[in-house]
C-alpha positions in Angstrom: -18.3 69.5 5.5 -16.4 66.5 6.8 -19.1 64.2 5.3 -18.5 65.8 1.9 -14.8 65.3 2.4 -15.2 61.6 3.3 -17.6 61.0 0.5 -15.1 62.6 -2.0 -12.3 60.4 -0.7 -14.5 57.4 -1.0 -15.4 58.2 -4.6 -11.7 58.8 -5.5 -10.6 55.5 -3.9 -13.5 53.7 -5.7 -12.6 55.3 -9.0 -8.9 54.5 -8.6 -9.7 50.9 -7.7 -12.0 50.7 -10.7 -9.3 52.1 -13.0 -6.7 49.7 -11.6 -9.1 46.8 -12.0 -9.9 47.7 -15.6 -6.2 48.0 -16.3 -5.4 44.7 -14.7 -8.2 43.0 -16.7 -6.6 44.4 -19.9 -3.2 43.0 -18.9 -4.8 39.6 -18.1 -6.3 39.5 -21.5 -3.0 40.5 -23.1 -1.1 37.8 -21.2 -3.6 35.2 -22.2 -3.5 36.3 -25.9 0.3 36.3 -25.8 0.4 32.8 -24.3 -2.1 31.5 -26.9 0.2 32.9 -29.6 3.2 31.3 -28.1 1.4 28.0 -28.0 0.6 28.4 -31.8 -3.1 28.7 -31.0 -3.9 31.5 -33.4 -7.7 31.1 -33.0 -7.6 31.6 -29.3 -5.1 34.4 -29.7 -7.4 36.2 -32.2 -10.5 35.7 -30.0 -8.9 37.3 -27.0 -7.5 40.2 -29.0 -10.9 40.9 -30.5 -12.5 40.7 -27.1 -10.0 43.3 -25.8 -10.4 45.4 -28.9 -14.2 45.8 -28.3 -13.6 47.6 -25.0 -14.5 51.3 -25.0 -11.8 52.4 -22.5 -8.7 51.5 -24.6 -7.9 55.2 -25.1 -7.4 55.6 -21.4 -4.6 53.1 -21.4 -2.2 54.0 -24.2 0.4 51.4 -23.1 -2.0 48.5 -23.0 -3.6 49.7 -26.3 -0.1 49.7 -27.9 0.4 46.1 -26.7 -2.9 45.1 -28.2 -2.2 46.7 -31.6 1.3 45.1 -31.5 -0.3 41.7 -30.8 -2.8 42.1 -33.6 0.0 43.0 -36.0 1.9 39.8 -34.9 -1.3 37.7 -35.4 -1.7 38.9 -39.0 2.0 38.5 -39.7 1.8 34.8 -38.6 -1.2 34.3 -40.8 0.6 36.1 -43.8 -2.0 38.9 -43.9 0.7 41.6 -44.3 -1.6 44.4 -45.3 -3.6 44.2 -42.0 -0.4 43.7 -40.1 1.0 47.0 -41.6 -2.3 48.8 -40.8 -2.0 48.0 -37.1 1.6 49.0 -37.1 0.8 52.4 -38.6 -2.2 52.9 -36.3 -0.1 52.0 -33.3 2.6 54.6 -34.3 0.0 57.3 -34.9 -1.9 56.8 -31.7 1.3 56.6 -29.6 2.6 59.9 -31.0 -0.8 61.5 -30.2 -0.8 60.1 -26.7 2.7 61.5 -26.1 3.5 58.5 -23.8 7.1 57.4 -24.1 6.4 53.8 -23.1 3.5 53.6 -25.6 5.7 55.1 -28.3 8.5 52.6 -27.5 5.9 49.8 -27.7 4.8 51.1 -31.1 8.4 51.3 -32.3 9.0 47.7 -31.2 5.9 46.6 -33.1 7.1 48.3 -36.2 10.6 46.7 -35.8 9.0 43.2 -35.3 7.0 43.8 -38.5 10.0 44.8 -40.6 12.2 42.0 -39.1 9.5 39.4 -40.0 9.6 40.7 -43.7 13.5 40.7 -43.7 13.6 44.5 -44.2 16.5 44.7 -41.8 17.4 48.4 -42.2 13.9 49.5 -41.1 13.8 47.0 -38.3 17.1 48.3 -37.0 15.9 51.9 -37.2 12.7 51.4 -35.2 14.5 49.1 -32.7 17.1 51.8 -32.0 14.4 54.4 -31.6 12.7 52.2 -29.0 16.0 51.7 -27.2 16.6 55.4 -27.1 13.3 55.9 -25.3 13.4 52.9 -22.9 17.0 53.4 -21.7 16.1 56.8 -20.4 13.2 55.2 -18.4 14.9 51.9 -17.4 12.1 49.9 -19.0 14.1 46.7 -19.2 11.2 44.6 -20.6 10.9 46.7 -23.8 14.7 47.1 -24.0 15.1 43.3 -23.9 12.6 42.9 -26.8 14.3 45.6 -28.8 17.7 44.0 -28.3 16.3 40.6 -29.2 15.0 42.0 -32.5 18.5 43.5 -33.2 20.0 40.1 -32.6 17.7 38.6 -35.2 18.5 41.2 -37.8 22.3 41.1 -37.4 22.2 37.3 -37.2 20.6 37.3 -40.7 23.3 39.7 -41.9 26.1 37.4 -40.5 27.5 40.2 -38.4 29.0 38.0 -35.6 30.2 40.9 -33.4 26.8 42.7 -33.2 24.9 39.5 -33.0 27.0 38.5 -30.0 26.5 42.0 -28.4 22.7 42.2 -28.8 22.2 38.6 -27.6 24.1 39.4 -24.4 22.0 42.6 -23.9 18.8 40.7 -24.5 19.8 38.2 -21.7 20.8 41.0 -19.3 17.7 43.1 -19.8 15.2 40.2 -19.7 16.8 39.1 -16.4 16.3 42.5 -15.0 12.7 42.6 -16.3 12.1 39.0 -15.0 10.7 38.3 -18.5 11.4 34.6 -18.3 9.9 33.7 -21.6 12.2 36.1 -23.4 15.1 35.1 -21.2 14.8 31.4 -22.2 14.7 32.5 -25.9 17.7 34.8 -25.4 19.7 31.9 -24.0 18.8 29.9 -27.1 19.9 32.9 -29.2 23.3 33.1 -27.5 23.8 29.4 -27.9 23.3 30.0 -31.7 25.9 32.8 -31.5 28.4 30.4 -29.9 27.7 27.9 -32.7 28.5 30.6 -35.3 31.7 31.4 -33.3 32.7 27.8 -33.2 32.2 27.3 -36.9 34.4 30.3 -37.5 37.3 29.7 -35.0 37.0 25.9 -34.3 37.7 26.6 -30.6 36.3 23.7 -28.5 35.4 26.1 -25.7 32.6 27.4 -27.7 31.0 23.9 -27.8 30.9 24.0 -24.0 29.3 27.4 -24.1 26.6 26.2 -26.6 25.6 23.4 -24.2 25.8 25.7 -21.1 23.4 28.3 -22.6 21.0 25.7 -23.9 20.9 24.1 -20.4 20.4 27.7 -18.9 17.3 28.0 -21.1 16.0 24.7 -19.7 16.8 26.0 -16.1 14.7 29.1 -16.7 11.7 26.9 -17.5 12.4 24.5 -14.5 12.5 27.5 -12.1 9.6 29.3 -13.7 7.4 26.8 -15.5 4.3 29.0 -15.5 6.2 32.0 -17.0 7.8 30.1 -19.9 5.7 28.6 -22.7 5.9 24.9 -23.4 6.8 25.8 -27.0 10.0 27.6 -25.9 10.8 24.7 -23.5 10.3 22.2 -26.3 12.5 24.2 -28.7 15.3 24.3 -26.1 15.1 20.5 -25.7 15.2 20.0 -29.5 18.2 22.4 -29.8 20.0 20.5 -27.1 19.3 17.2 -28.9 20.5 18.7 -32.1 23.6 19.8 -30.3 24.5 16.3 -29.3 23.7 15.0 -32.8 25.8 17.7 -34.6 28.8 18.1 -32.2 29.1 14.6 -30.6 29.5 11.2 -32.2 26.1 9.9 -33.2 27.4 6.4 -33.4 28.2 6.5 -29.7 25.5 4.9 -27.5 25.8 7.6 -24.8 25.3 10.3 -27.5 22.3 8.5 -28.8 20.8 8.3 -25.3 21.2 12.0 -24.8 19.5 12.7 -28.2 16.6 10.4 -27.2 16.4 12.0 -23.8 15.9 15.6 -24.9 13.9 14.7 -28.0 11.4 12.7 -26.0 11.2 15.5 -23.4 10.3 17.9 -26.2 7.8 15.4 -27.6 6.1 14.8 -24.2 5.9 18.5 -23.3 4.6 19.9 -26.7 2.9 17.0 -28.5 -0.6 18.2 -27.6 0.1 21.8 -28.4 1.9 21.4 -31.7 -1.0 22.2 -34.0 1.1 22.4 -37.1 3.4 19.5 -36.0 6.5 21.6 -36.8 8.4 20.9 -33.6 7.3 17.2 -33.7 8.6 17.0 -37.2 12.1 17.9 -35.9 11.7 15.5 -33.0 10.7 12.6 -35.2 13.7 13.4 -37.5 16.1 13.1 -34.6 14.4 9.9 -33.4 14.6 8.4 -36.9 18.3 9.2 -37.2 19.0 7.4 -33.9 16.8 4.5 -35.0 18.8 4.2 -38.2 22.1 4.3 -36.2 20.8 1.4 -34.1 19.8 -0.6 -37.1 16.0 -0.3 -36.4 14.8 0.6 -39.9 11.2 -0.1 -39.1 11.2 2.5 -36.3 13.0 5.0 -38.5 10.4 4.5 -41.2 7.6 4.9 -38.6 9.0 8.2 -37.3 9.4 9.6 -40.8 5.9 8.5 -41.8 4.4 9.9 -38.7 5.9 13.3 -39.5 4.8 13.1 -43.1 1.2 12.2 -42.2 0.8 14.8 -39.5 2.5 17.6 -41.4 0.2 17.0 -44.4 -2.8 17.1 -42.1 -1.8 20.4 -40.4 -3.8 23.5 -41.2 -0.7 25.5 -42.0 2.0 22.9 -42.7 5.7 23.8 -42.9 6.8 23.0 -46.4 10.5 23.1 -45.3 9.8 20.4 -42.7 7.8 18.3 -45.3 10.7 18.7 -47.8 13.2 17.4 -45.3 10.8 14.5 -44.3 10.2 13.4 -47.8 13.9 13.5 -48.6 14.5 11.3 -45.6 11.8 8.9 -46.8 13.2 8.9 -50.3 16.7 8.1 -49.0 15.3 5.4 -46.7 13.5 3.6 -49.5 16.4 4.1 -51.9 18.7 2.3 -49.4 16.2 -0.6 -49.2 16.1 -0.7 -53.1 12.4 0.2 -53.1 12.9 2.6 -55.9 9.3 3.1 -56.7 8.6 4.6 -53.2 11.9 6.5 -53.3 10.9 8.1 -56.6 7.4 8.9 -55.2 8.8 10.8 -52.1 11.4 12.5 -54.3 8.6 13.8 -56.4 6.8 14.9 -53.3 9.8 16.8 -52.2 9.9 18.6 -55.5 6.3 19.6 -55.0 7.0 21.0 -51.5 10.1 22.8 -52.8 7.9 24.4 -55.4 5.5 25.5 -52.7 8.4 26.9 -50.7 9.5 28.8 -53.8 6.0 30.1 -54.3 5.7 31.3 -50.7 9.1 32.9 -50.9 8.1 34.7 -54.1 4.9 35.9 -52.4 6.9 37.1 -49.4 9.4 38.8 -51.6 6.7 40.6 -53.6 5.1 41.8 -50.4 8.5 42.8 -49.0 9.3 44.8 -52.2 5.8 46.4 -52.0 6.3 47.3 -48.4 9.8 48.7 -49.1 8.4 50.8 -52.0 5.6 52.1 -49.8 8.1 53.0 -47.1 10.4 54.7 -49.6 7.4 56.7 -51.0 6.4 57.9 -47.5 9.9 58.8 -46.6 10.3 60.6 -49.9 7.1 62.6 -49.1 8.4 63.4 -45.7 11.7 64.5 -47.1 10.0 66.7 -49.7 8.0 68.4 -46.9 11.2 68.9 -44.9 13.0 70.2 -48.0 10.2 72.8 -48.7 10.3 74.0 -45.1 14.0 74.3 -45.3 13.8 76.3 -48.5 11.3 78.7 -47.0 13.7 79.3 -44.1 16.6 79.7 -46.5 14.7 82.4 -48.4 13.9 84.4 -45.3 17.5 84.2 -44.2 18.7 85.2 -47.7 16.4 88.3 -47.6 17.5 89.3 -44.2 21.2 88.7 -44.6 21.8 89.9 -48.2 24.3 92.6 -47.1 26.1 90.1 -44.9 26.2 87.7 -47.8 27.9 90.2 -50.1 30.5 90.9 -47.5 31.0 87.1 -47.1 31.4 86.8 -50.9 34.1 89.4 -50.9 35.8 87.8 -48.0 35.6 84.4 -49.8 37.0 85.9 -53.0 40.0 87.2 -51.0 40.4 83.9 -49.3 40.1 82.1 -52.6 42.8 84.3 -54.1 45.1 83.6 -51.2 44.3 79.8 -51.5 45.2 79.9 -55.2 48.6 81.5 -54.5 49.2 79.0 -51.7 48.2 76.1 -53.9 50.4 77.3 -56.6 53.4 77.5 -54.3 52.6 74.1 -52.9 52.3 72.7 -56.5 55.7 74.2 -57.4 57.2 72.7 -54.3 55.7 69.3 -55.2 57.0 69.6 -58.7 60.5 70.5 -57.5 60.4 67.7 -55.0 59.3 65.3 -57.8 62.2 66.6 -59.9 64.7 66.1 -57.1 63.3 62.6 -56.5 63.6 61.7 -60.2 67.2 63.0 -60.2 68.0 61.0 -57.1 66.4 58.0 -58.5 68.3 58.4 -61.8 71.6 58.7 -59.8 70.8 55.6 -57.9 69.9 53.7 -61.1 73.2 54.9 -62.7 75.1 53.8 -59.6 73.4 50.4 -59.8 74.3 50.1 -63.4 77.9 50.9 -62.7 78.0 48.4 -59.9 76.5 45.8 -62.2 79.0 46.6 -64.9 81.8 46.3 -62.3 80.4 43.0 -61.2 80.3 41.7 -64.8 83.8 43.0 -65.4 85.1 41.2 -62.3 83.5 38.0 -63.4 85.1 38.4 -66.9 88.5 39.1 -65.3 88.1 36.0 -63.0 87.2 33.9 -66.1 90.2 35.3 -68.0 92.5 34.5 -65.0 91.2 30.9 -65.0 91.8 30.6 -68.7 95.3 32.0 -68.3 95.9 29.5 -65.6 94.8 26.6 -67.9 96.9 28.0 -70.7 99.9 28.1 -68.3 99.3 24.5 -67.4 99.1 23.6 -71.1 102.3 25.5 -71.7 104.0 23.6 -68.9 102.7 20.3 -70.3 104.0 21.3 -73.7 107.4 22.2 -72.3 107.6 18.9 -70.5 106.6 17.0 -73.6 109.2 19.0 -75.6 111.9 18.2 -73.0 110.8 14.6 -73.1 111.0 14.5 -76.9 114.5 15.9 -76.9 115.5 13.2 -74.4 113.9 10.5 -76.6 115.9 11.8 -79.6 119.1 11.7 -77.6 118.2 8.2 -76.5 117.5 7.3 -80.1 121.0 8.4 -81.1 122.6 6.5 -78.3 120.5 3.4 -79.0 121.7 3.3 -82.6 125.0 2.4 -81.4 123.5 -0.5 -79.5 121.4 -1.9 -82.4 122.0 -5.6 -83.0 120.7 -7.9 -85.5 118.0 -9.0 -83.1 116.6 -5.6 -82.1 117.1 -3.6 -85.3 114.5 -0.9 -85.6 112.6 -2.0 -82.4 113.7 0.8 -80.2 113.3 3.3 -83.1 109.7 2.1 -83.5 108.9 2.6 -79.8 110.3 6.1 -79.8 108.4 7.1 -83.0 105.1 5.7 -81.5 105.6 7.7 -78.3 106.4 10.9 -80.2 103.3 10.4 -82.4 101.1 9.8 -79.4 102.4 12.9 -77.5 102.0 15.0 -80.6 98.3 13.8 -81.0 97.6 14.5 -77.3 99.2 17.9 -77.4 97.3 19.0 -80.5 94.0 17.7 -79.2 94.5 19.3 -75.8 95.3 22.7 -77.3 92.2 22.5 -79.6 90.1 21.3 -76.7 91.1 24.2 -74.4 90.5 26.8 -77.2 87.0 25.5 -78.0 85.8 24.6 -74.4 87.5 26.8 -71.9 84.8 26.2 -69.2 85.0 22.4 -69.4 87.2 22.1 -66.2 85.1 24.7 -64.3 81.9 22.7 -64.9 83.7 19.5 -63.8 84.8 21.2 -60.6 81.3 22.5 -59.9 79.8 19.0 -60.6 82.3 17.3 -58.2 82.2 20.1 -55.6 85.9 20.7 -56.4 87.0 17.1 -55.4 88.7 16.2 -58.7 92.5 16.4 -58.8 94.5 18.0 -61.6 95.5 14.6 -62.9 91.8 13.4 -62.9 90.8 16.6 -64.7 93.4 15.8 -67.4 92.0 12.2 -67.6 88.5 13.7 -68.2 89.8 16.0 -71.0 91.5 13.0 -72.7 88.4 10.9 -72.4 86.3 13.8 -73.9 88.8 13.9 -76.8 87.9 10.2 -77.4 91.4 8.8 -76.6 91.4 5.1 -75.9 92.3 3.6 -72.6 95.5 2.4 -74.1 96.4 5.8 -75.4 95.6 7.5 -72.1 97.7 4.9 -70.3 100.6 5.6 -72.7 100.2 9.3 -72.3 100.5 9.1 -68.5 103.0 6.1 -68.6 100.6 4.0 -66.5 98.9 0.7 -66.9 95.5 0.5 -68.6 94.1 -1.0 -65.4 95.1 2.2 -63.6 93.1 4.2 -66.2 90.0 2.2 -65.5 90.5 2.7 -61.7 90.8 6.4 -62.3 87.6 6.4 -64.3 85.8 4.7 -61.5 86.9 7.3 -59.0 85.9 10.1 -61.3 82.4 8.7 -61.6 82.1 8.6 -57.8 83.3 12.2 -57.4 80.9 13.3 -60.1 78.1 11.5 -58.3 77.1 9.5 -61.4 75.0 6.3 -61.2 76.5 2.9 -62.0 74.4 2.8 -65.2 75.9 6.1 -66.5 78.7 5.7 -69.0 81.5 8.2 -68.1 82.7 8.5 -71.8 79.2 9.4 -73.0 78.6 11.7 -70.1 81.8 13.7 -70.7 81.0 13.8 -74.5 77.7 15.6 -73.7 78.9 17.6 -70.6 79.2 20.9 -72.5 75.9 20.7 -74.3 74.1 19.7 -71.0 75.3 22.9 -69.3 
């Protein structure tokens, strides 16, 4: 009996060891295939995946099988075979649901989210990523959570949702640190640096520039501490991003900035030159090196870098037409600056060819994207139809069972409806009454406003009338003074008759007549002026800020009436020189320029206002 027990234990341990060994071998193949994909070695990636696919024990390891199917889907996405990629996504989802393994199902959801994110079908990518998060958060599977959050970062980054992009980039960093997934952690730091760049371009806060550099350097630190766990491609991209950071946000003309660009660009070149099969990263590196060479006046080196990128990108099996378009534009600009217009035109035409290929690829991707969206819509519609039919069957059963209850509910609803109608009618009447009261209140306010406005206008008219009365009083006083003066002159005339001699016969009489004629002309003109232009003095006061004296205002009136300087001097019994001085002072108080003629200005004063 003990021998049988020992033998059973030995068999169990041997079986467990075999199972563990097989599982470990599957994980080794998966790691190698993933590493080959990250190094852009699609042939090695596909060979290892096919080797793993040939195994007969995959159904015993649903999680590893899910990883395999997800990797196959990514392989066909990268090679633009979207139909096969979708086939593996659907197969993965179906097998994961059958296996009833939460980790396998979460893996399948992440594979579907990756597929839809690659095709820019963001709503589907978000849906599957959120499903995966719901599963993995309950099981503390930080590795799958980090991948799901990284996918959500990519979707919301494309949608320019800065808040959610920031949130999911942070969550990707936190979960990849917990899972010790250093490859994803390095990429997540790069992602958060991109978020900080978006934030800086929005707010222009210099602290975000420091954050960009900090997170890019954090990505490099992850590689330096774990060189075997981070791909050289990710490390090269981090260095290129840091070089671009110095180029975009520092002064490229500065020698220290140029040294930093060269430093990180050359590190990227040295670390990934042998692995860059499509020369995509090297194309970016050469572009930076060419820019620095041009800044330093080394046109031959700049040309060499651009030509190197052009030649290698053209020779690549799957070249990046975006990179080729940028390189040919750089070459065209370079030769155009050197007046080599033939070569400039050649590379400009090449750029147009690459732009056309970019457009064709985009059209193809858009067609596939629309086809996939239509297929998903159709499947969702079929599922919805099935759900609707099931729901209708349940409703029919409920209706048959609860018919009496339904009749009672209908009667109750009718009663409630009647009560609601009465309540609504009362509320409507109350609203109408309130509107009526509001209208009456508004009408009263408008009436009060109109009365206030009328009172204000009446006050202004009364004020104007008072001012006119004051002017008329002044005119009357002037007239009385002139009349008293005339009587005095007549009396003097009578007295002077007695003093006439042969030498001054008629002289004194002539002076008195001339004075009386002038006074009469002034008096008539003043009365006519005040009747026609009652606001003349008010405008003069406003123009001079009320600095003109009463005598100066009379001078202005006489000038407007076109009396000569001699006549004005006689009217005021002053010298003509004093009239000219008075005119000068009036011009100063009216703030008129030296070139302005006071007589002309006063003639046009009323028309100007």
